[in-house]
C-alpha positions as CSV (number, residue, x, y, z in Angstrom):
1,M,-41.3,-38.3,39.0
2,S,-40.8,-41.2,41.5
3,T,-38.1,-43.8,40.9
4,P,-38.6,-47.1,42.8
5,V,-35.3,-48.2,44.4
6,R,-35.8,-51.7,42.9
7,T,-35.2,-50.2,39.4
8,V,-31.7,-49.0,40.3
9,M,-30.5,-51.4,43.0
10,T,-28.0,-54.1,42.4
11,S,-30.0,-57.3,42.2
12,M,-28.7,-60.5,43.7
13,P,-25.5,-58.9,45.0
14,H,-22.4,-60.8,45.9
15,T,-22.7,-62.1,49.5
16,I,-20.5,-63.6,52.1
17,G,-21.1,-66.3,54.8
18,H,-21.2,-65.2,58.4
19,D,-18.4,-67.6,59.3
20,M,-16.0,-66.4,56.6
21,T,-13.0,-64.3,57.7
22,I,-12.2,-60.6,57.4
23,E,-9.4,-61.5,54.9
24,T,-12.0,-63.3,52.7
25,A,-14.3,-60.3,52.7
26,K,-11.4,-58.0,51.7
27,E,-10.5,-60.3,48.8
28,M,-14.1,-60.4,47.7
29,M,-14.5,-56.7,47.8
30,R,-11.3,-56.3,45.7
31,E,-12.4,-59.0,43.2
32,Y,-15.9,-57.7,42.7
33,S,-15.1,-53.9,43.1
34,C,-17.7,-53.4,45.8
35,H,-17.8,-51.8,49.2
36,H,-20.6,-53.7,50.9
37,L,-21.4,-57.4,51.2
38,P,-24.7,-58.7,52.6
39,V,-23.9,-61.5,55.2
40,L,-25.8,-64.8,55.0
41,D,-26.3,-67.7,57.3
42,G,-27.8,-70.7,55.6
43,G,-29.2,-68.5,52.8
44,K,-30.8,-66.1,55.3
45,L,-29.7,-62.4,55.6
46,V,-28.1,-61.8,59.0
47,G,-26.1,-58.7,58.5
48,V,-24.0,-56.5,56.2
49,I,-20.3,-55.7,56.2
50,S,-18.7,-52.7,54.7
51,D,-15.1,-51.8,53.6
52,R,-15.2,-49.2,56.4
53,D,-15.8,-52.0,58.9
54,L,-12.8,-53.8,57.5
55,R,-10.6,-50.8,57.6
56,L,-11.3,-50.3,61.3
57,L,-9.7,-53.7,61.9
58,D,-6.6,-53.1,59.8
59,S,-4.5,-51.8,62.7
60,I,-5.2,-54.8,64.9
61,K,-2.6,-57.6,64.5
62,G,-4.1,-60.9,63.6
63,S,-7.5,-59.6,62.8
64,Q,-7.6,-61.1,59.3
65,N,-8.8,-64.3,60.7
66,T,-11.7,-62.7,62.6
67,P,-15.1,-64.1,61.6
68,I,-17.4,-61.7,59.7
69,E,-20.1,-62.2,62.3
70,D,-17.9,-60.6,65.0
71,I,-17.9,-57.2,63.2
72,M,-20.8,-57.1,60.8
73,T,-23.8,-54.9,61.3
74,D,-26.3,-57.5,62.5
75,E,-29.4,-55.3,61.9
76,P,-29.1,-54.0,58.3
77,V,-31.6,-51.4,57.2
78,L,-34.3,-52.8,55.0
79,V,-36.4,-50.9,52.5
80,S,-39.2,-52.0,50.2
81,G,-38.4,-52.1,46.5
82,N,-41.2,-49.6,45.9
83,T,-39.6,-47.0,48.1
84,D,-38.6,-43.9,46.1
85,V,-34.9,-43.7,45.6
86,F,-34.7,-40.2,47.0
87,Q,-36.4,-41.3,50.2
88,V,-33.9,-44.1,50.5
89,A,-31.0,-41.7,50.0
90,M,-32.4,-39.4,52.7
91,L,-32.8,-42.4,55.1
92,M,-29.2,-43.4,54.4
93,H,-28.0,-39.8,55.1
94,E,-30.0,-39.6,58.3
95,K,-28.7,-43.0,59.6
96,K,-25.2,-42.3,58.3
97,I,-25.0,-45.6,56.5
98,G,-23.6,-46.5,53.1
99,S,-26.1,-49.1,52.0
100,V,-29.6,-50.5,52.5
101,I,-30.9,-53.9,51.7
102,V,-33.9,-53.9,49.3
103,Q,-36.4,-56.5,50.2
104,G,-37.6,-58.8,47.5
105,E,-41.3,-58.9,46.8
106,A,-43.2,-62.0,45.4
107,D,-40.9,-63.5,42.9
108,L,-38.7,-60.4,42.5
109,P,-35.1,-60.7,43.7
110,W,-33.7,-58.8,46.7
111,G,-30.8,-56.4,46.3
112,I,-28.6,-53.7,47.7
113,F,-28.6,-50.0,47.2
114,T,-25.5,-48.0,48.1
115,A,-24.4,-44.4,48.4
116,T,-22.5,-44.9,45.1
117,D,-25.8,-45.9,43.4
118,A,-27.4,-42.8,44.8
119,L,-24.7,-40.6,43.5
120,K,-25.0,-42.2,40.0
121,I,-28.7,-41.3,40.0
122,I,-28.2,-37.7,41.2
123,T,-25.5,-37.0,38.6
124,K,-27.5,-38.7,35.8
125,N,-30.5,-36.5,36.6
126,K,-28.4,-33.4,36.6
127,S,-26.8,-34.2,33.1
């Protein structure tokens, strides 16, 4: 049985502006208990930032004021909302990434699908 990723994604996820700082991203991830933030510029998706990206900068003094756009992944992986969740998980594994952006279709919202979401589905299906 196929499960479209749009049915298990996080719709309308929390986002951050490209000109916000690393410190702001860390605060948002703590506040919202998330590990990935889509990055927007004027409402347009321009990248994604992960907690792993932020941890890489922790050892650099003064990095908390670095703009997100300086370290974000500026070509996030996009998938259709109709793509089967297991195909998305395989793609994430192959590319060694922790999230994909799910494209909105017609009037449906866009979203994000993470490795944590994939694990939830796998463990739910095994129960």
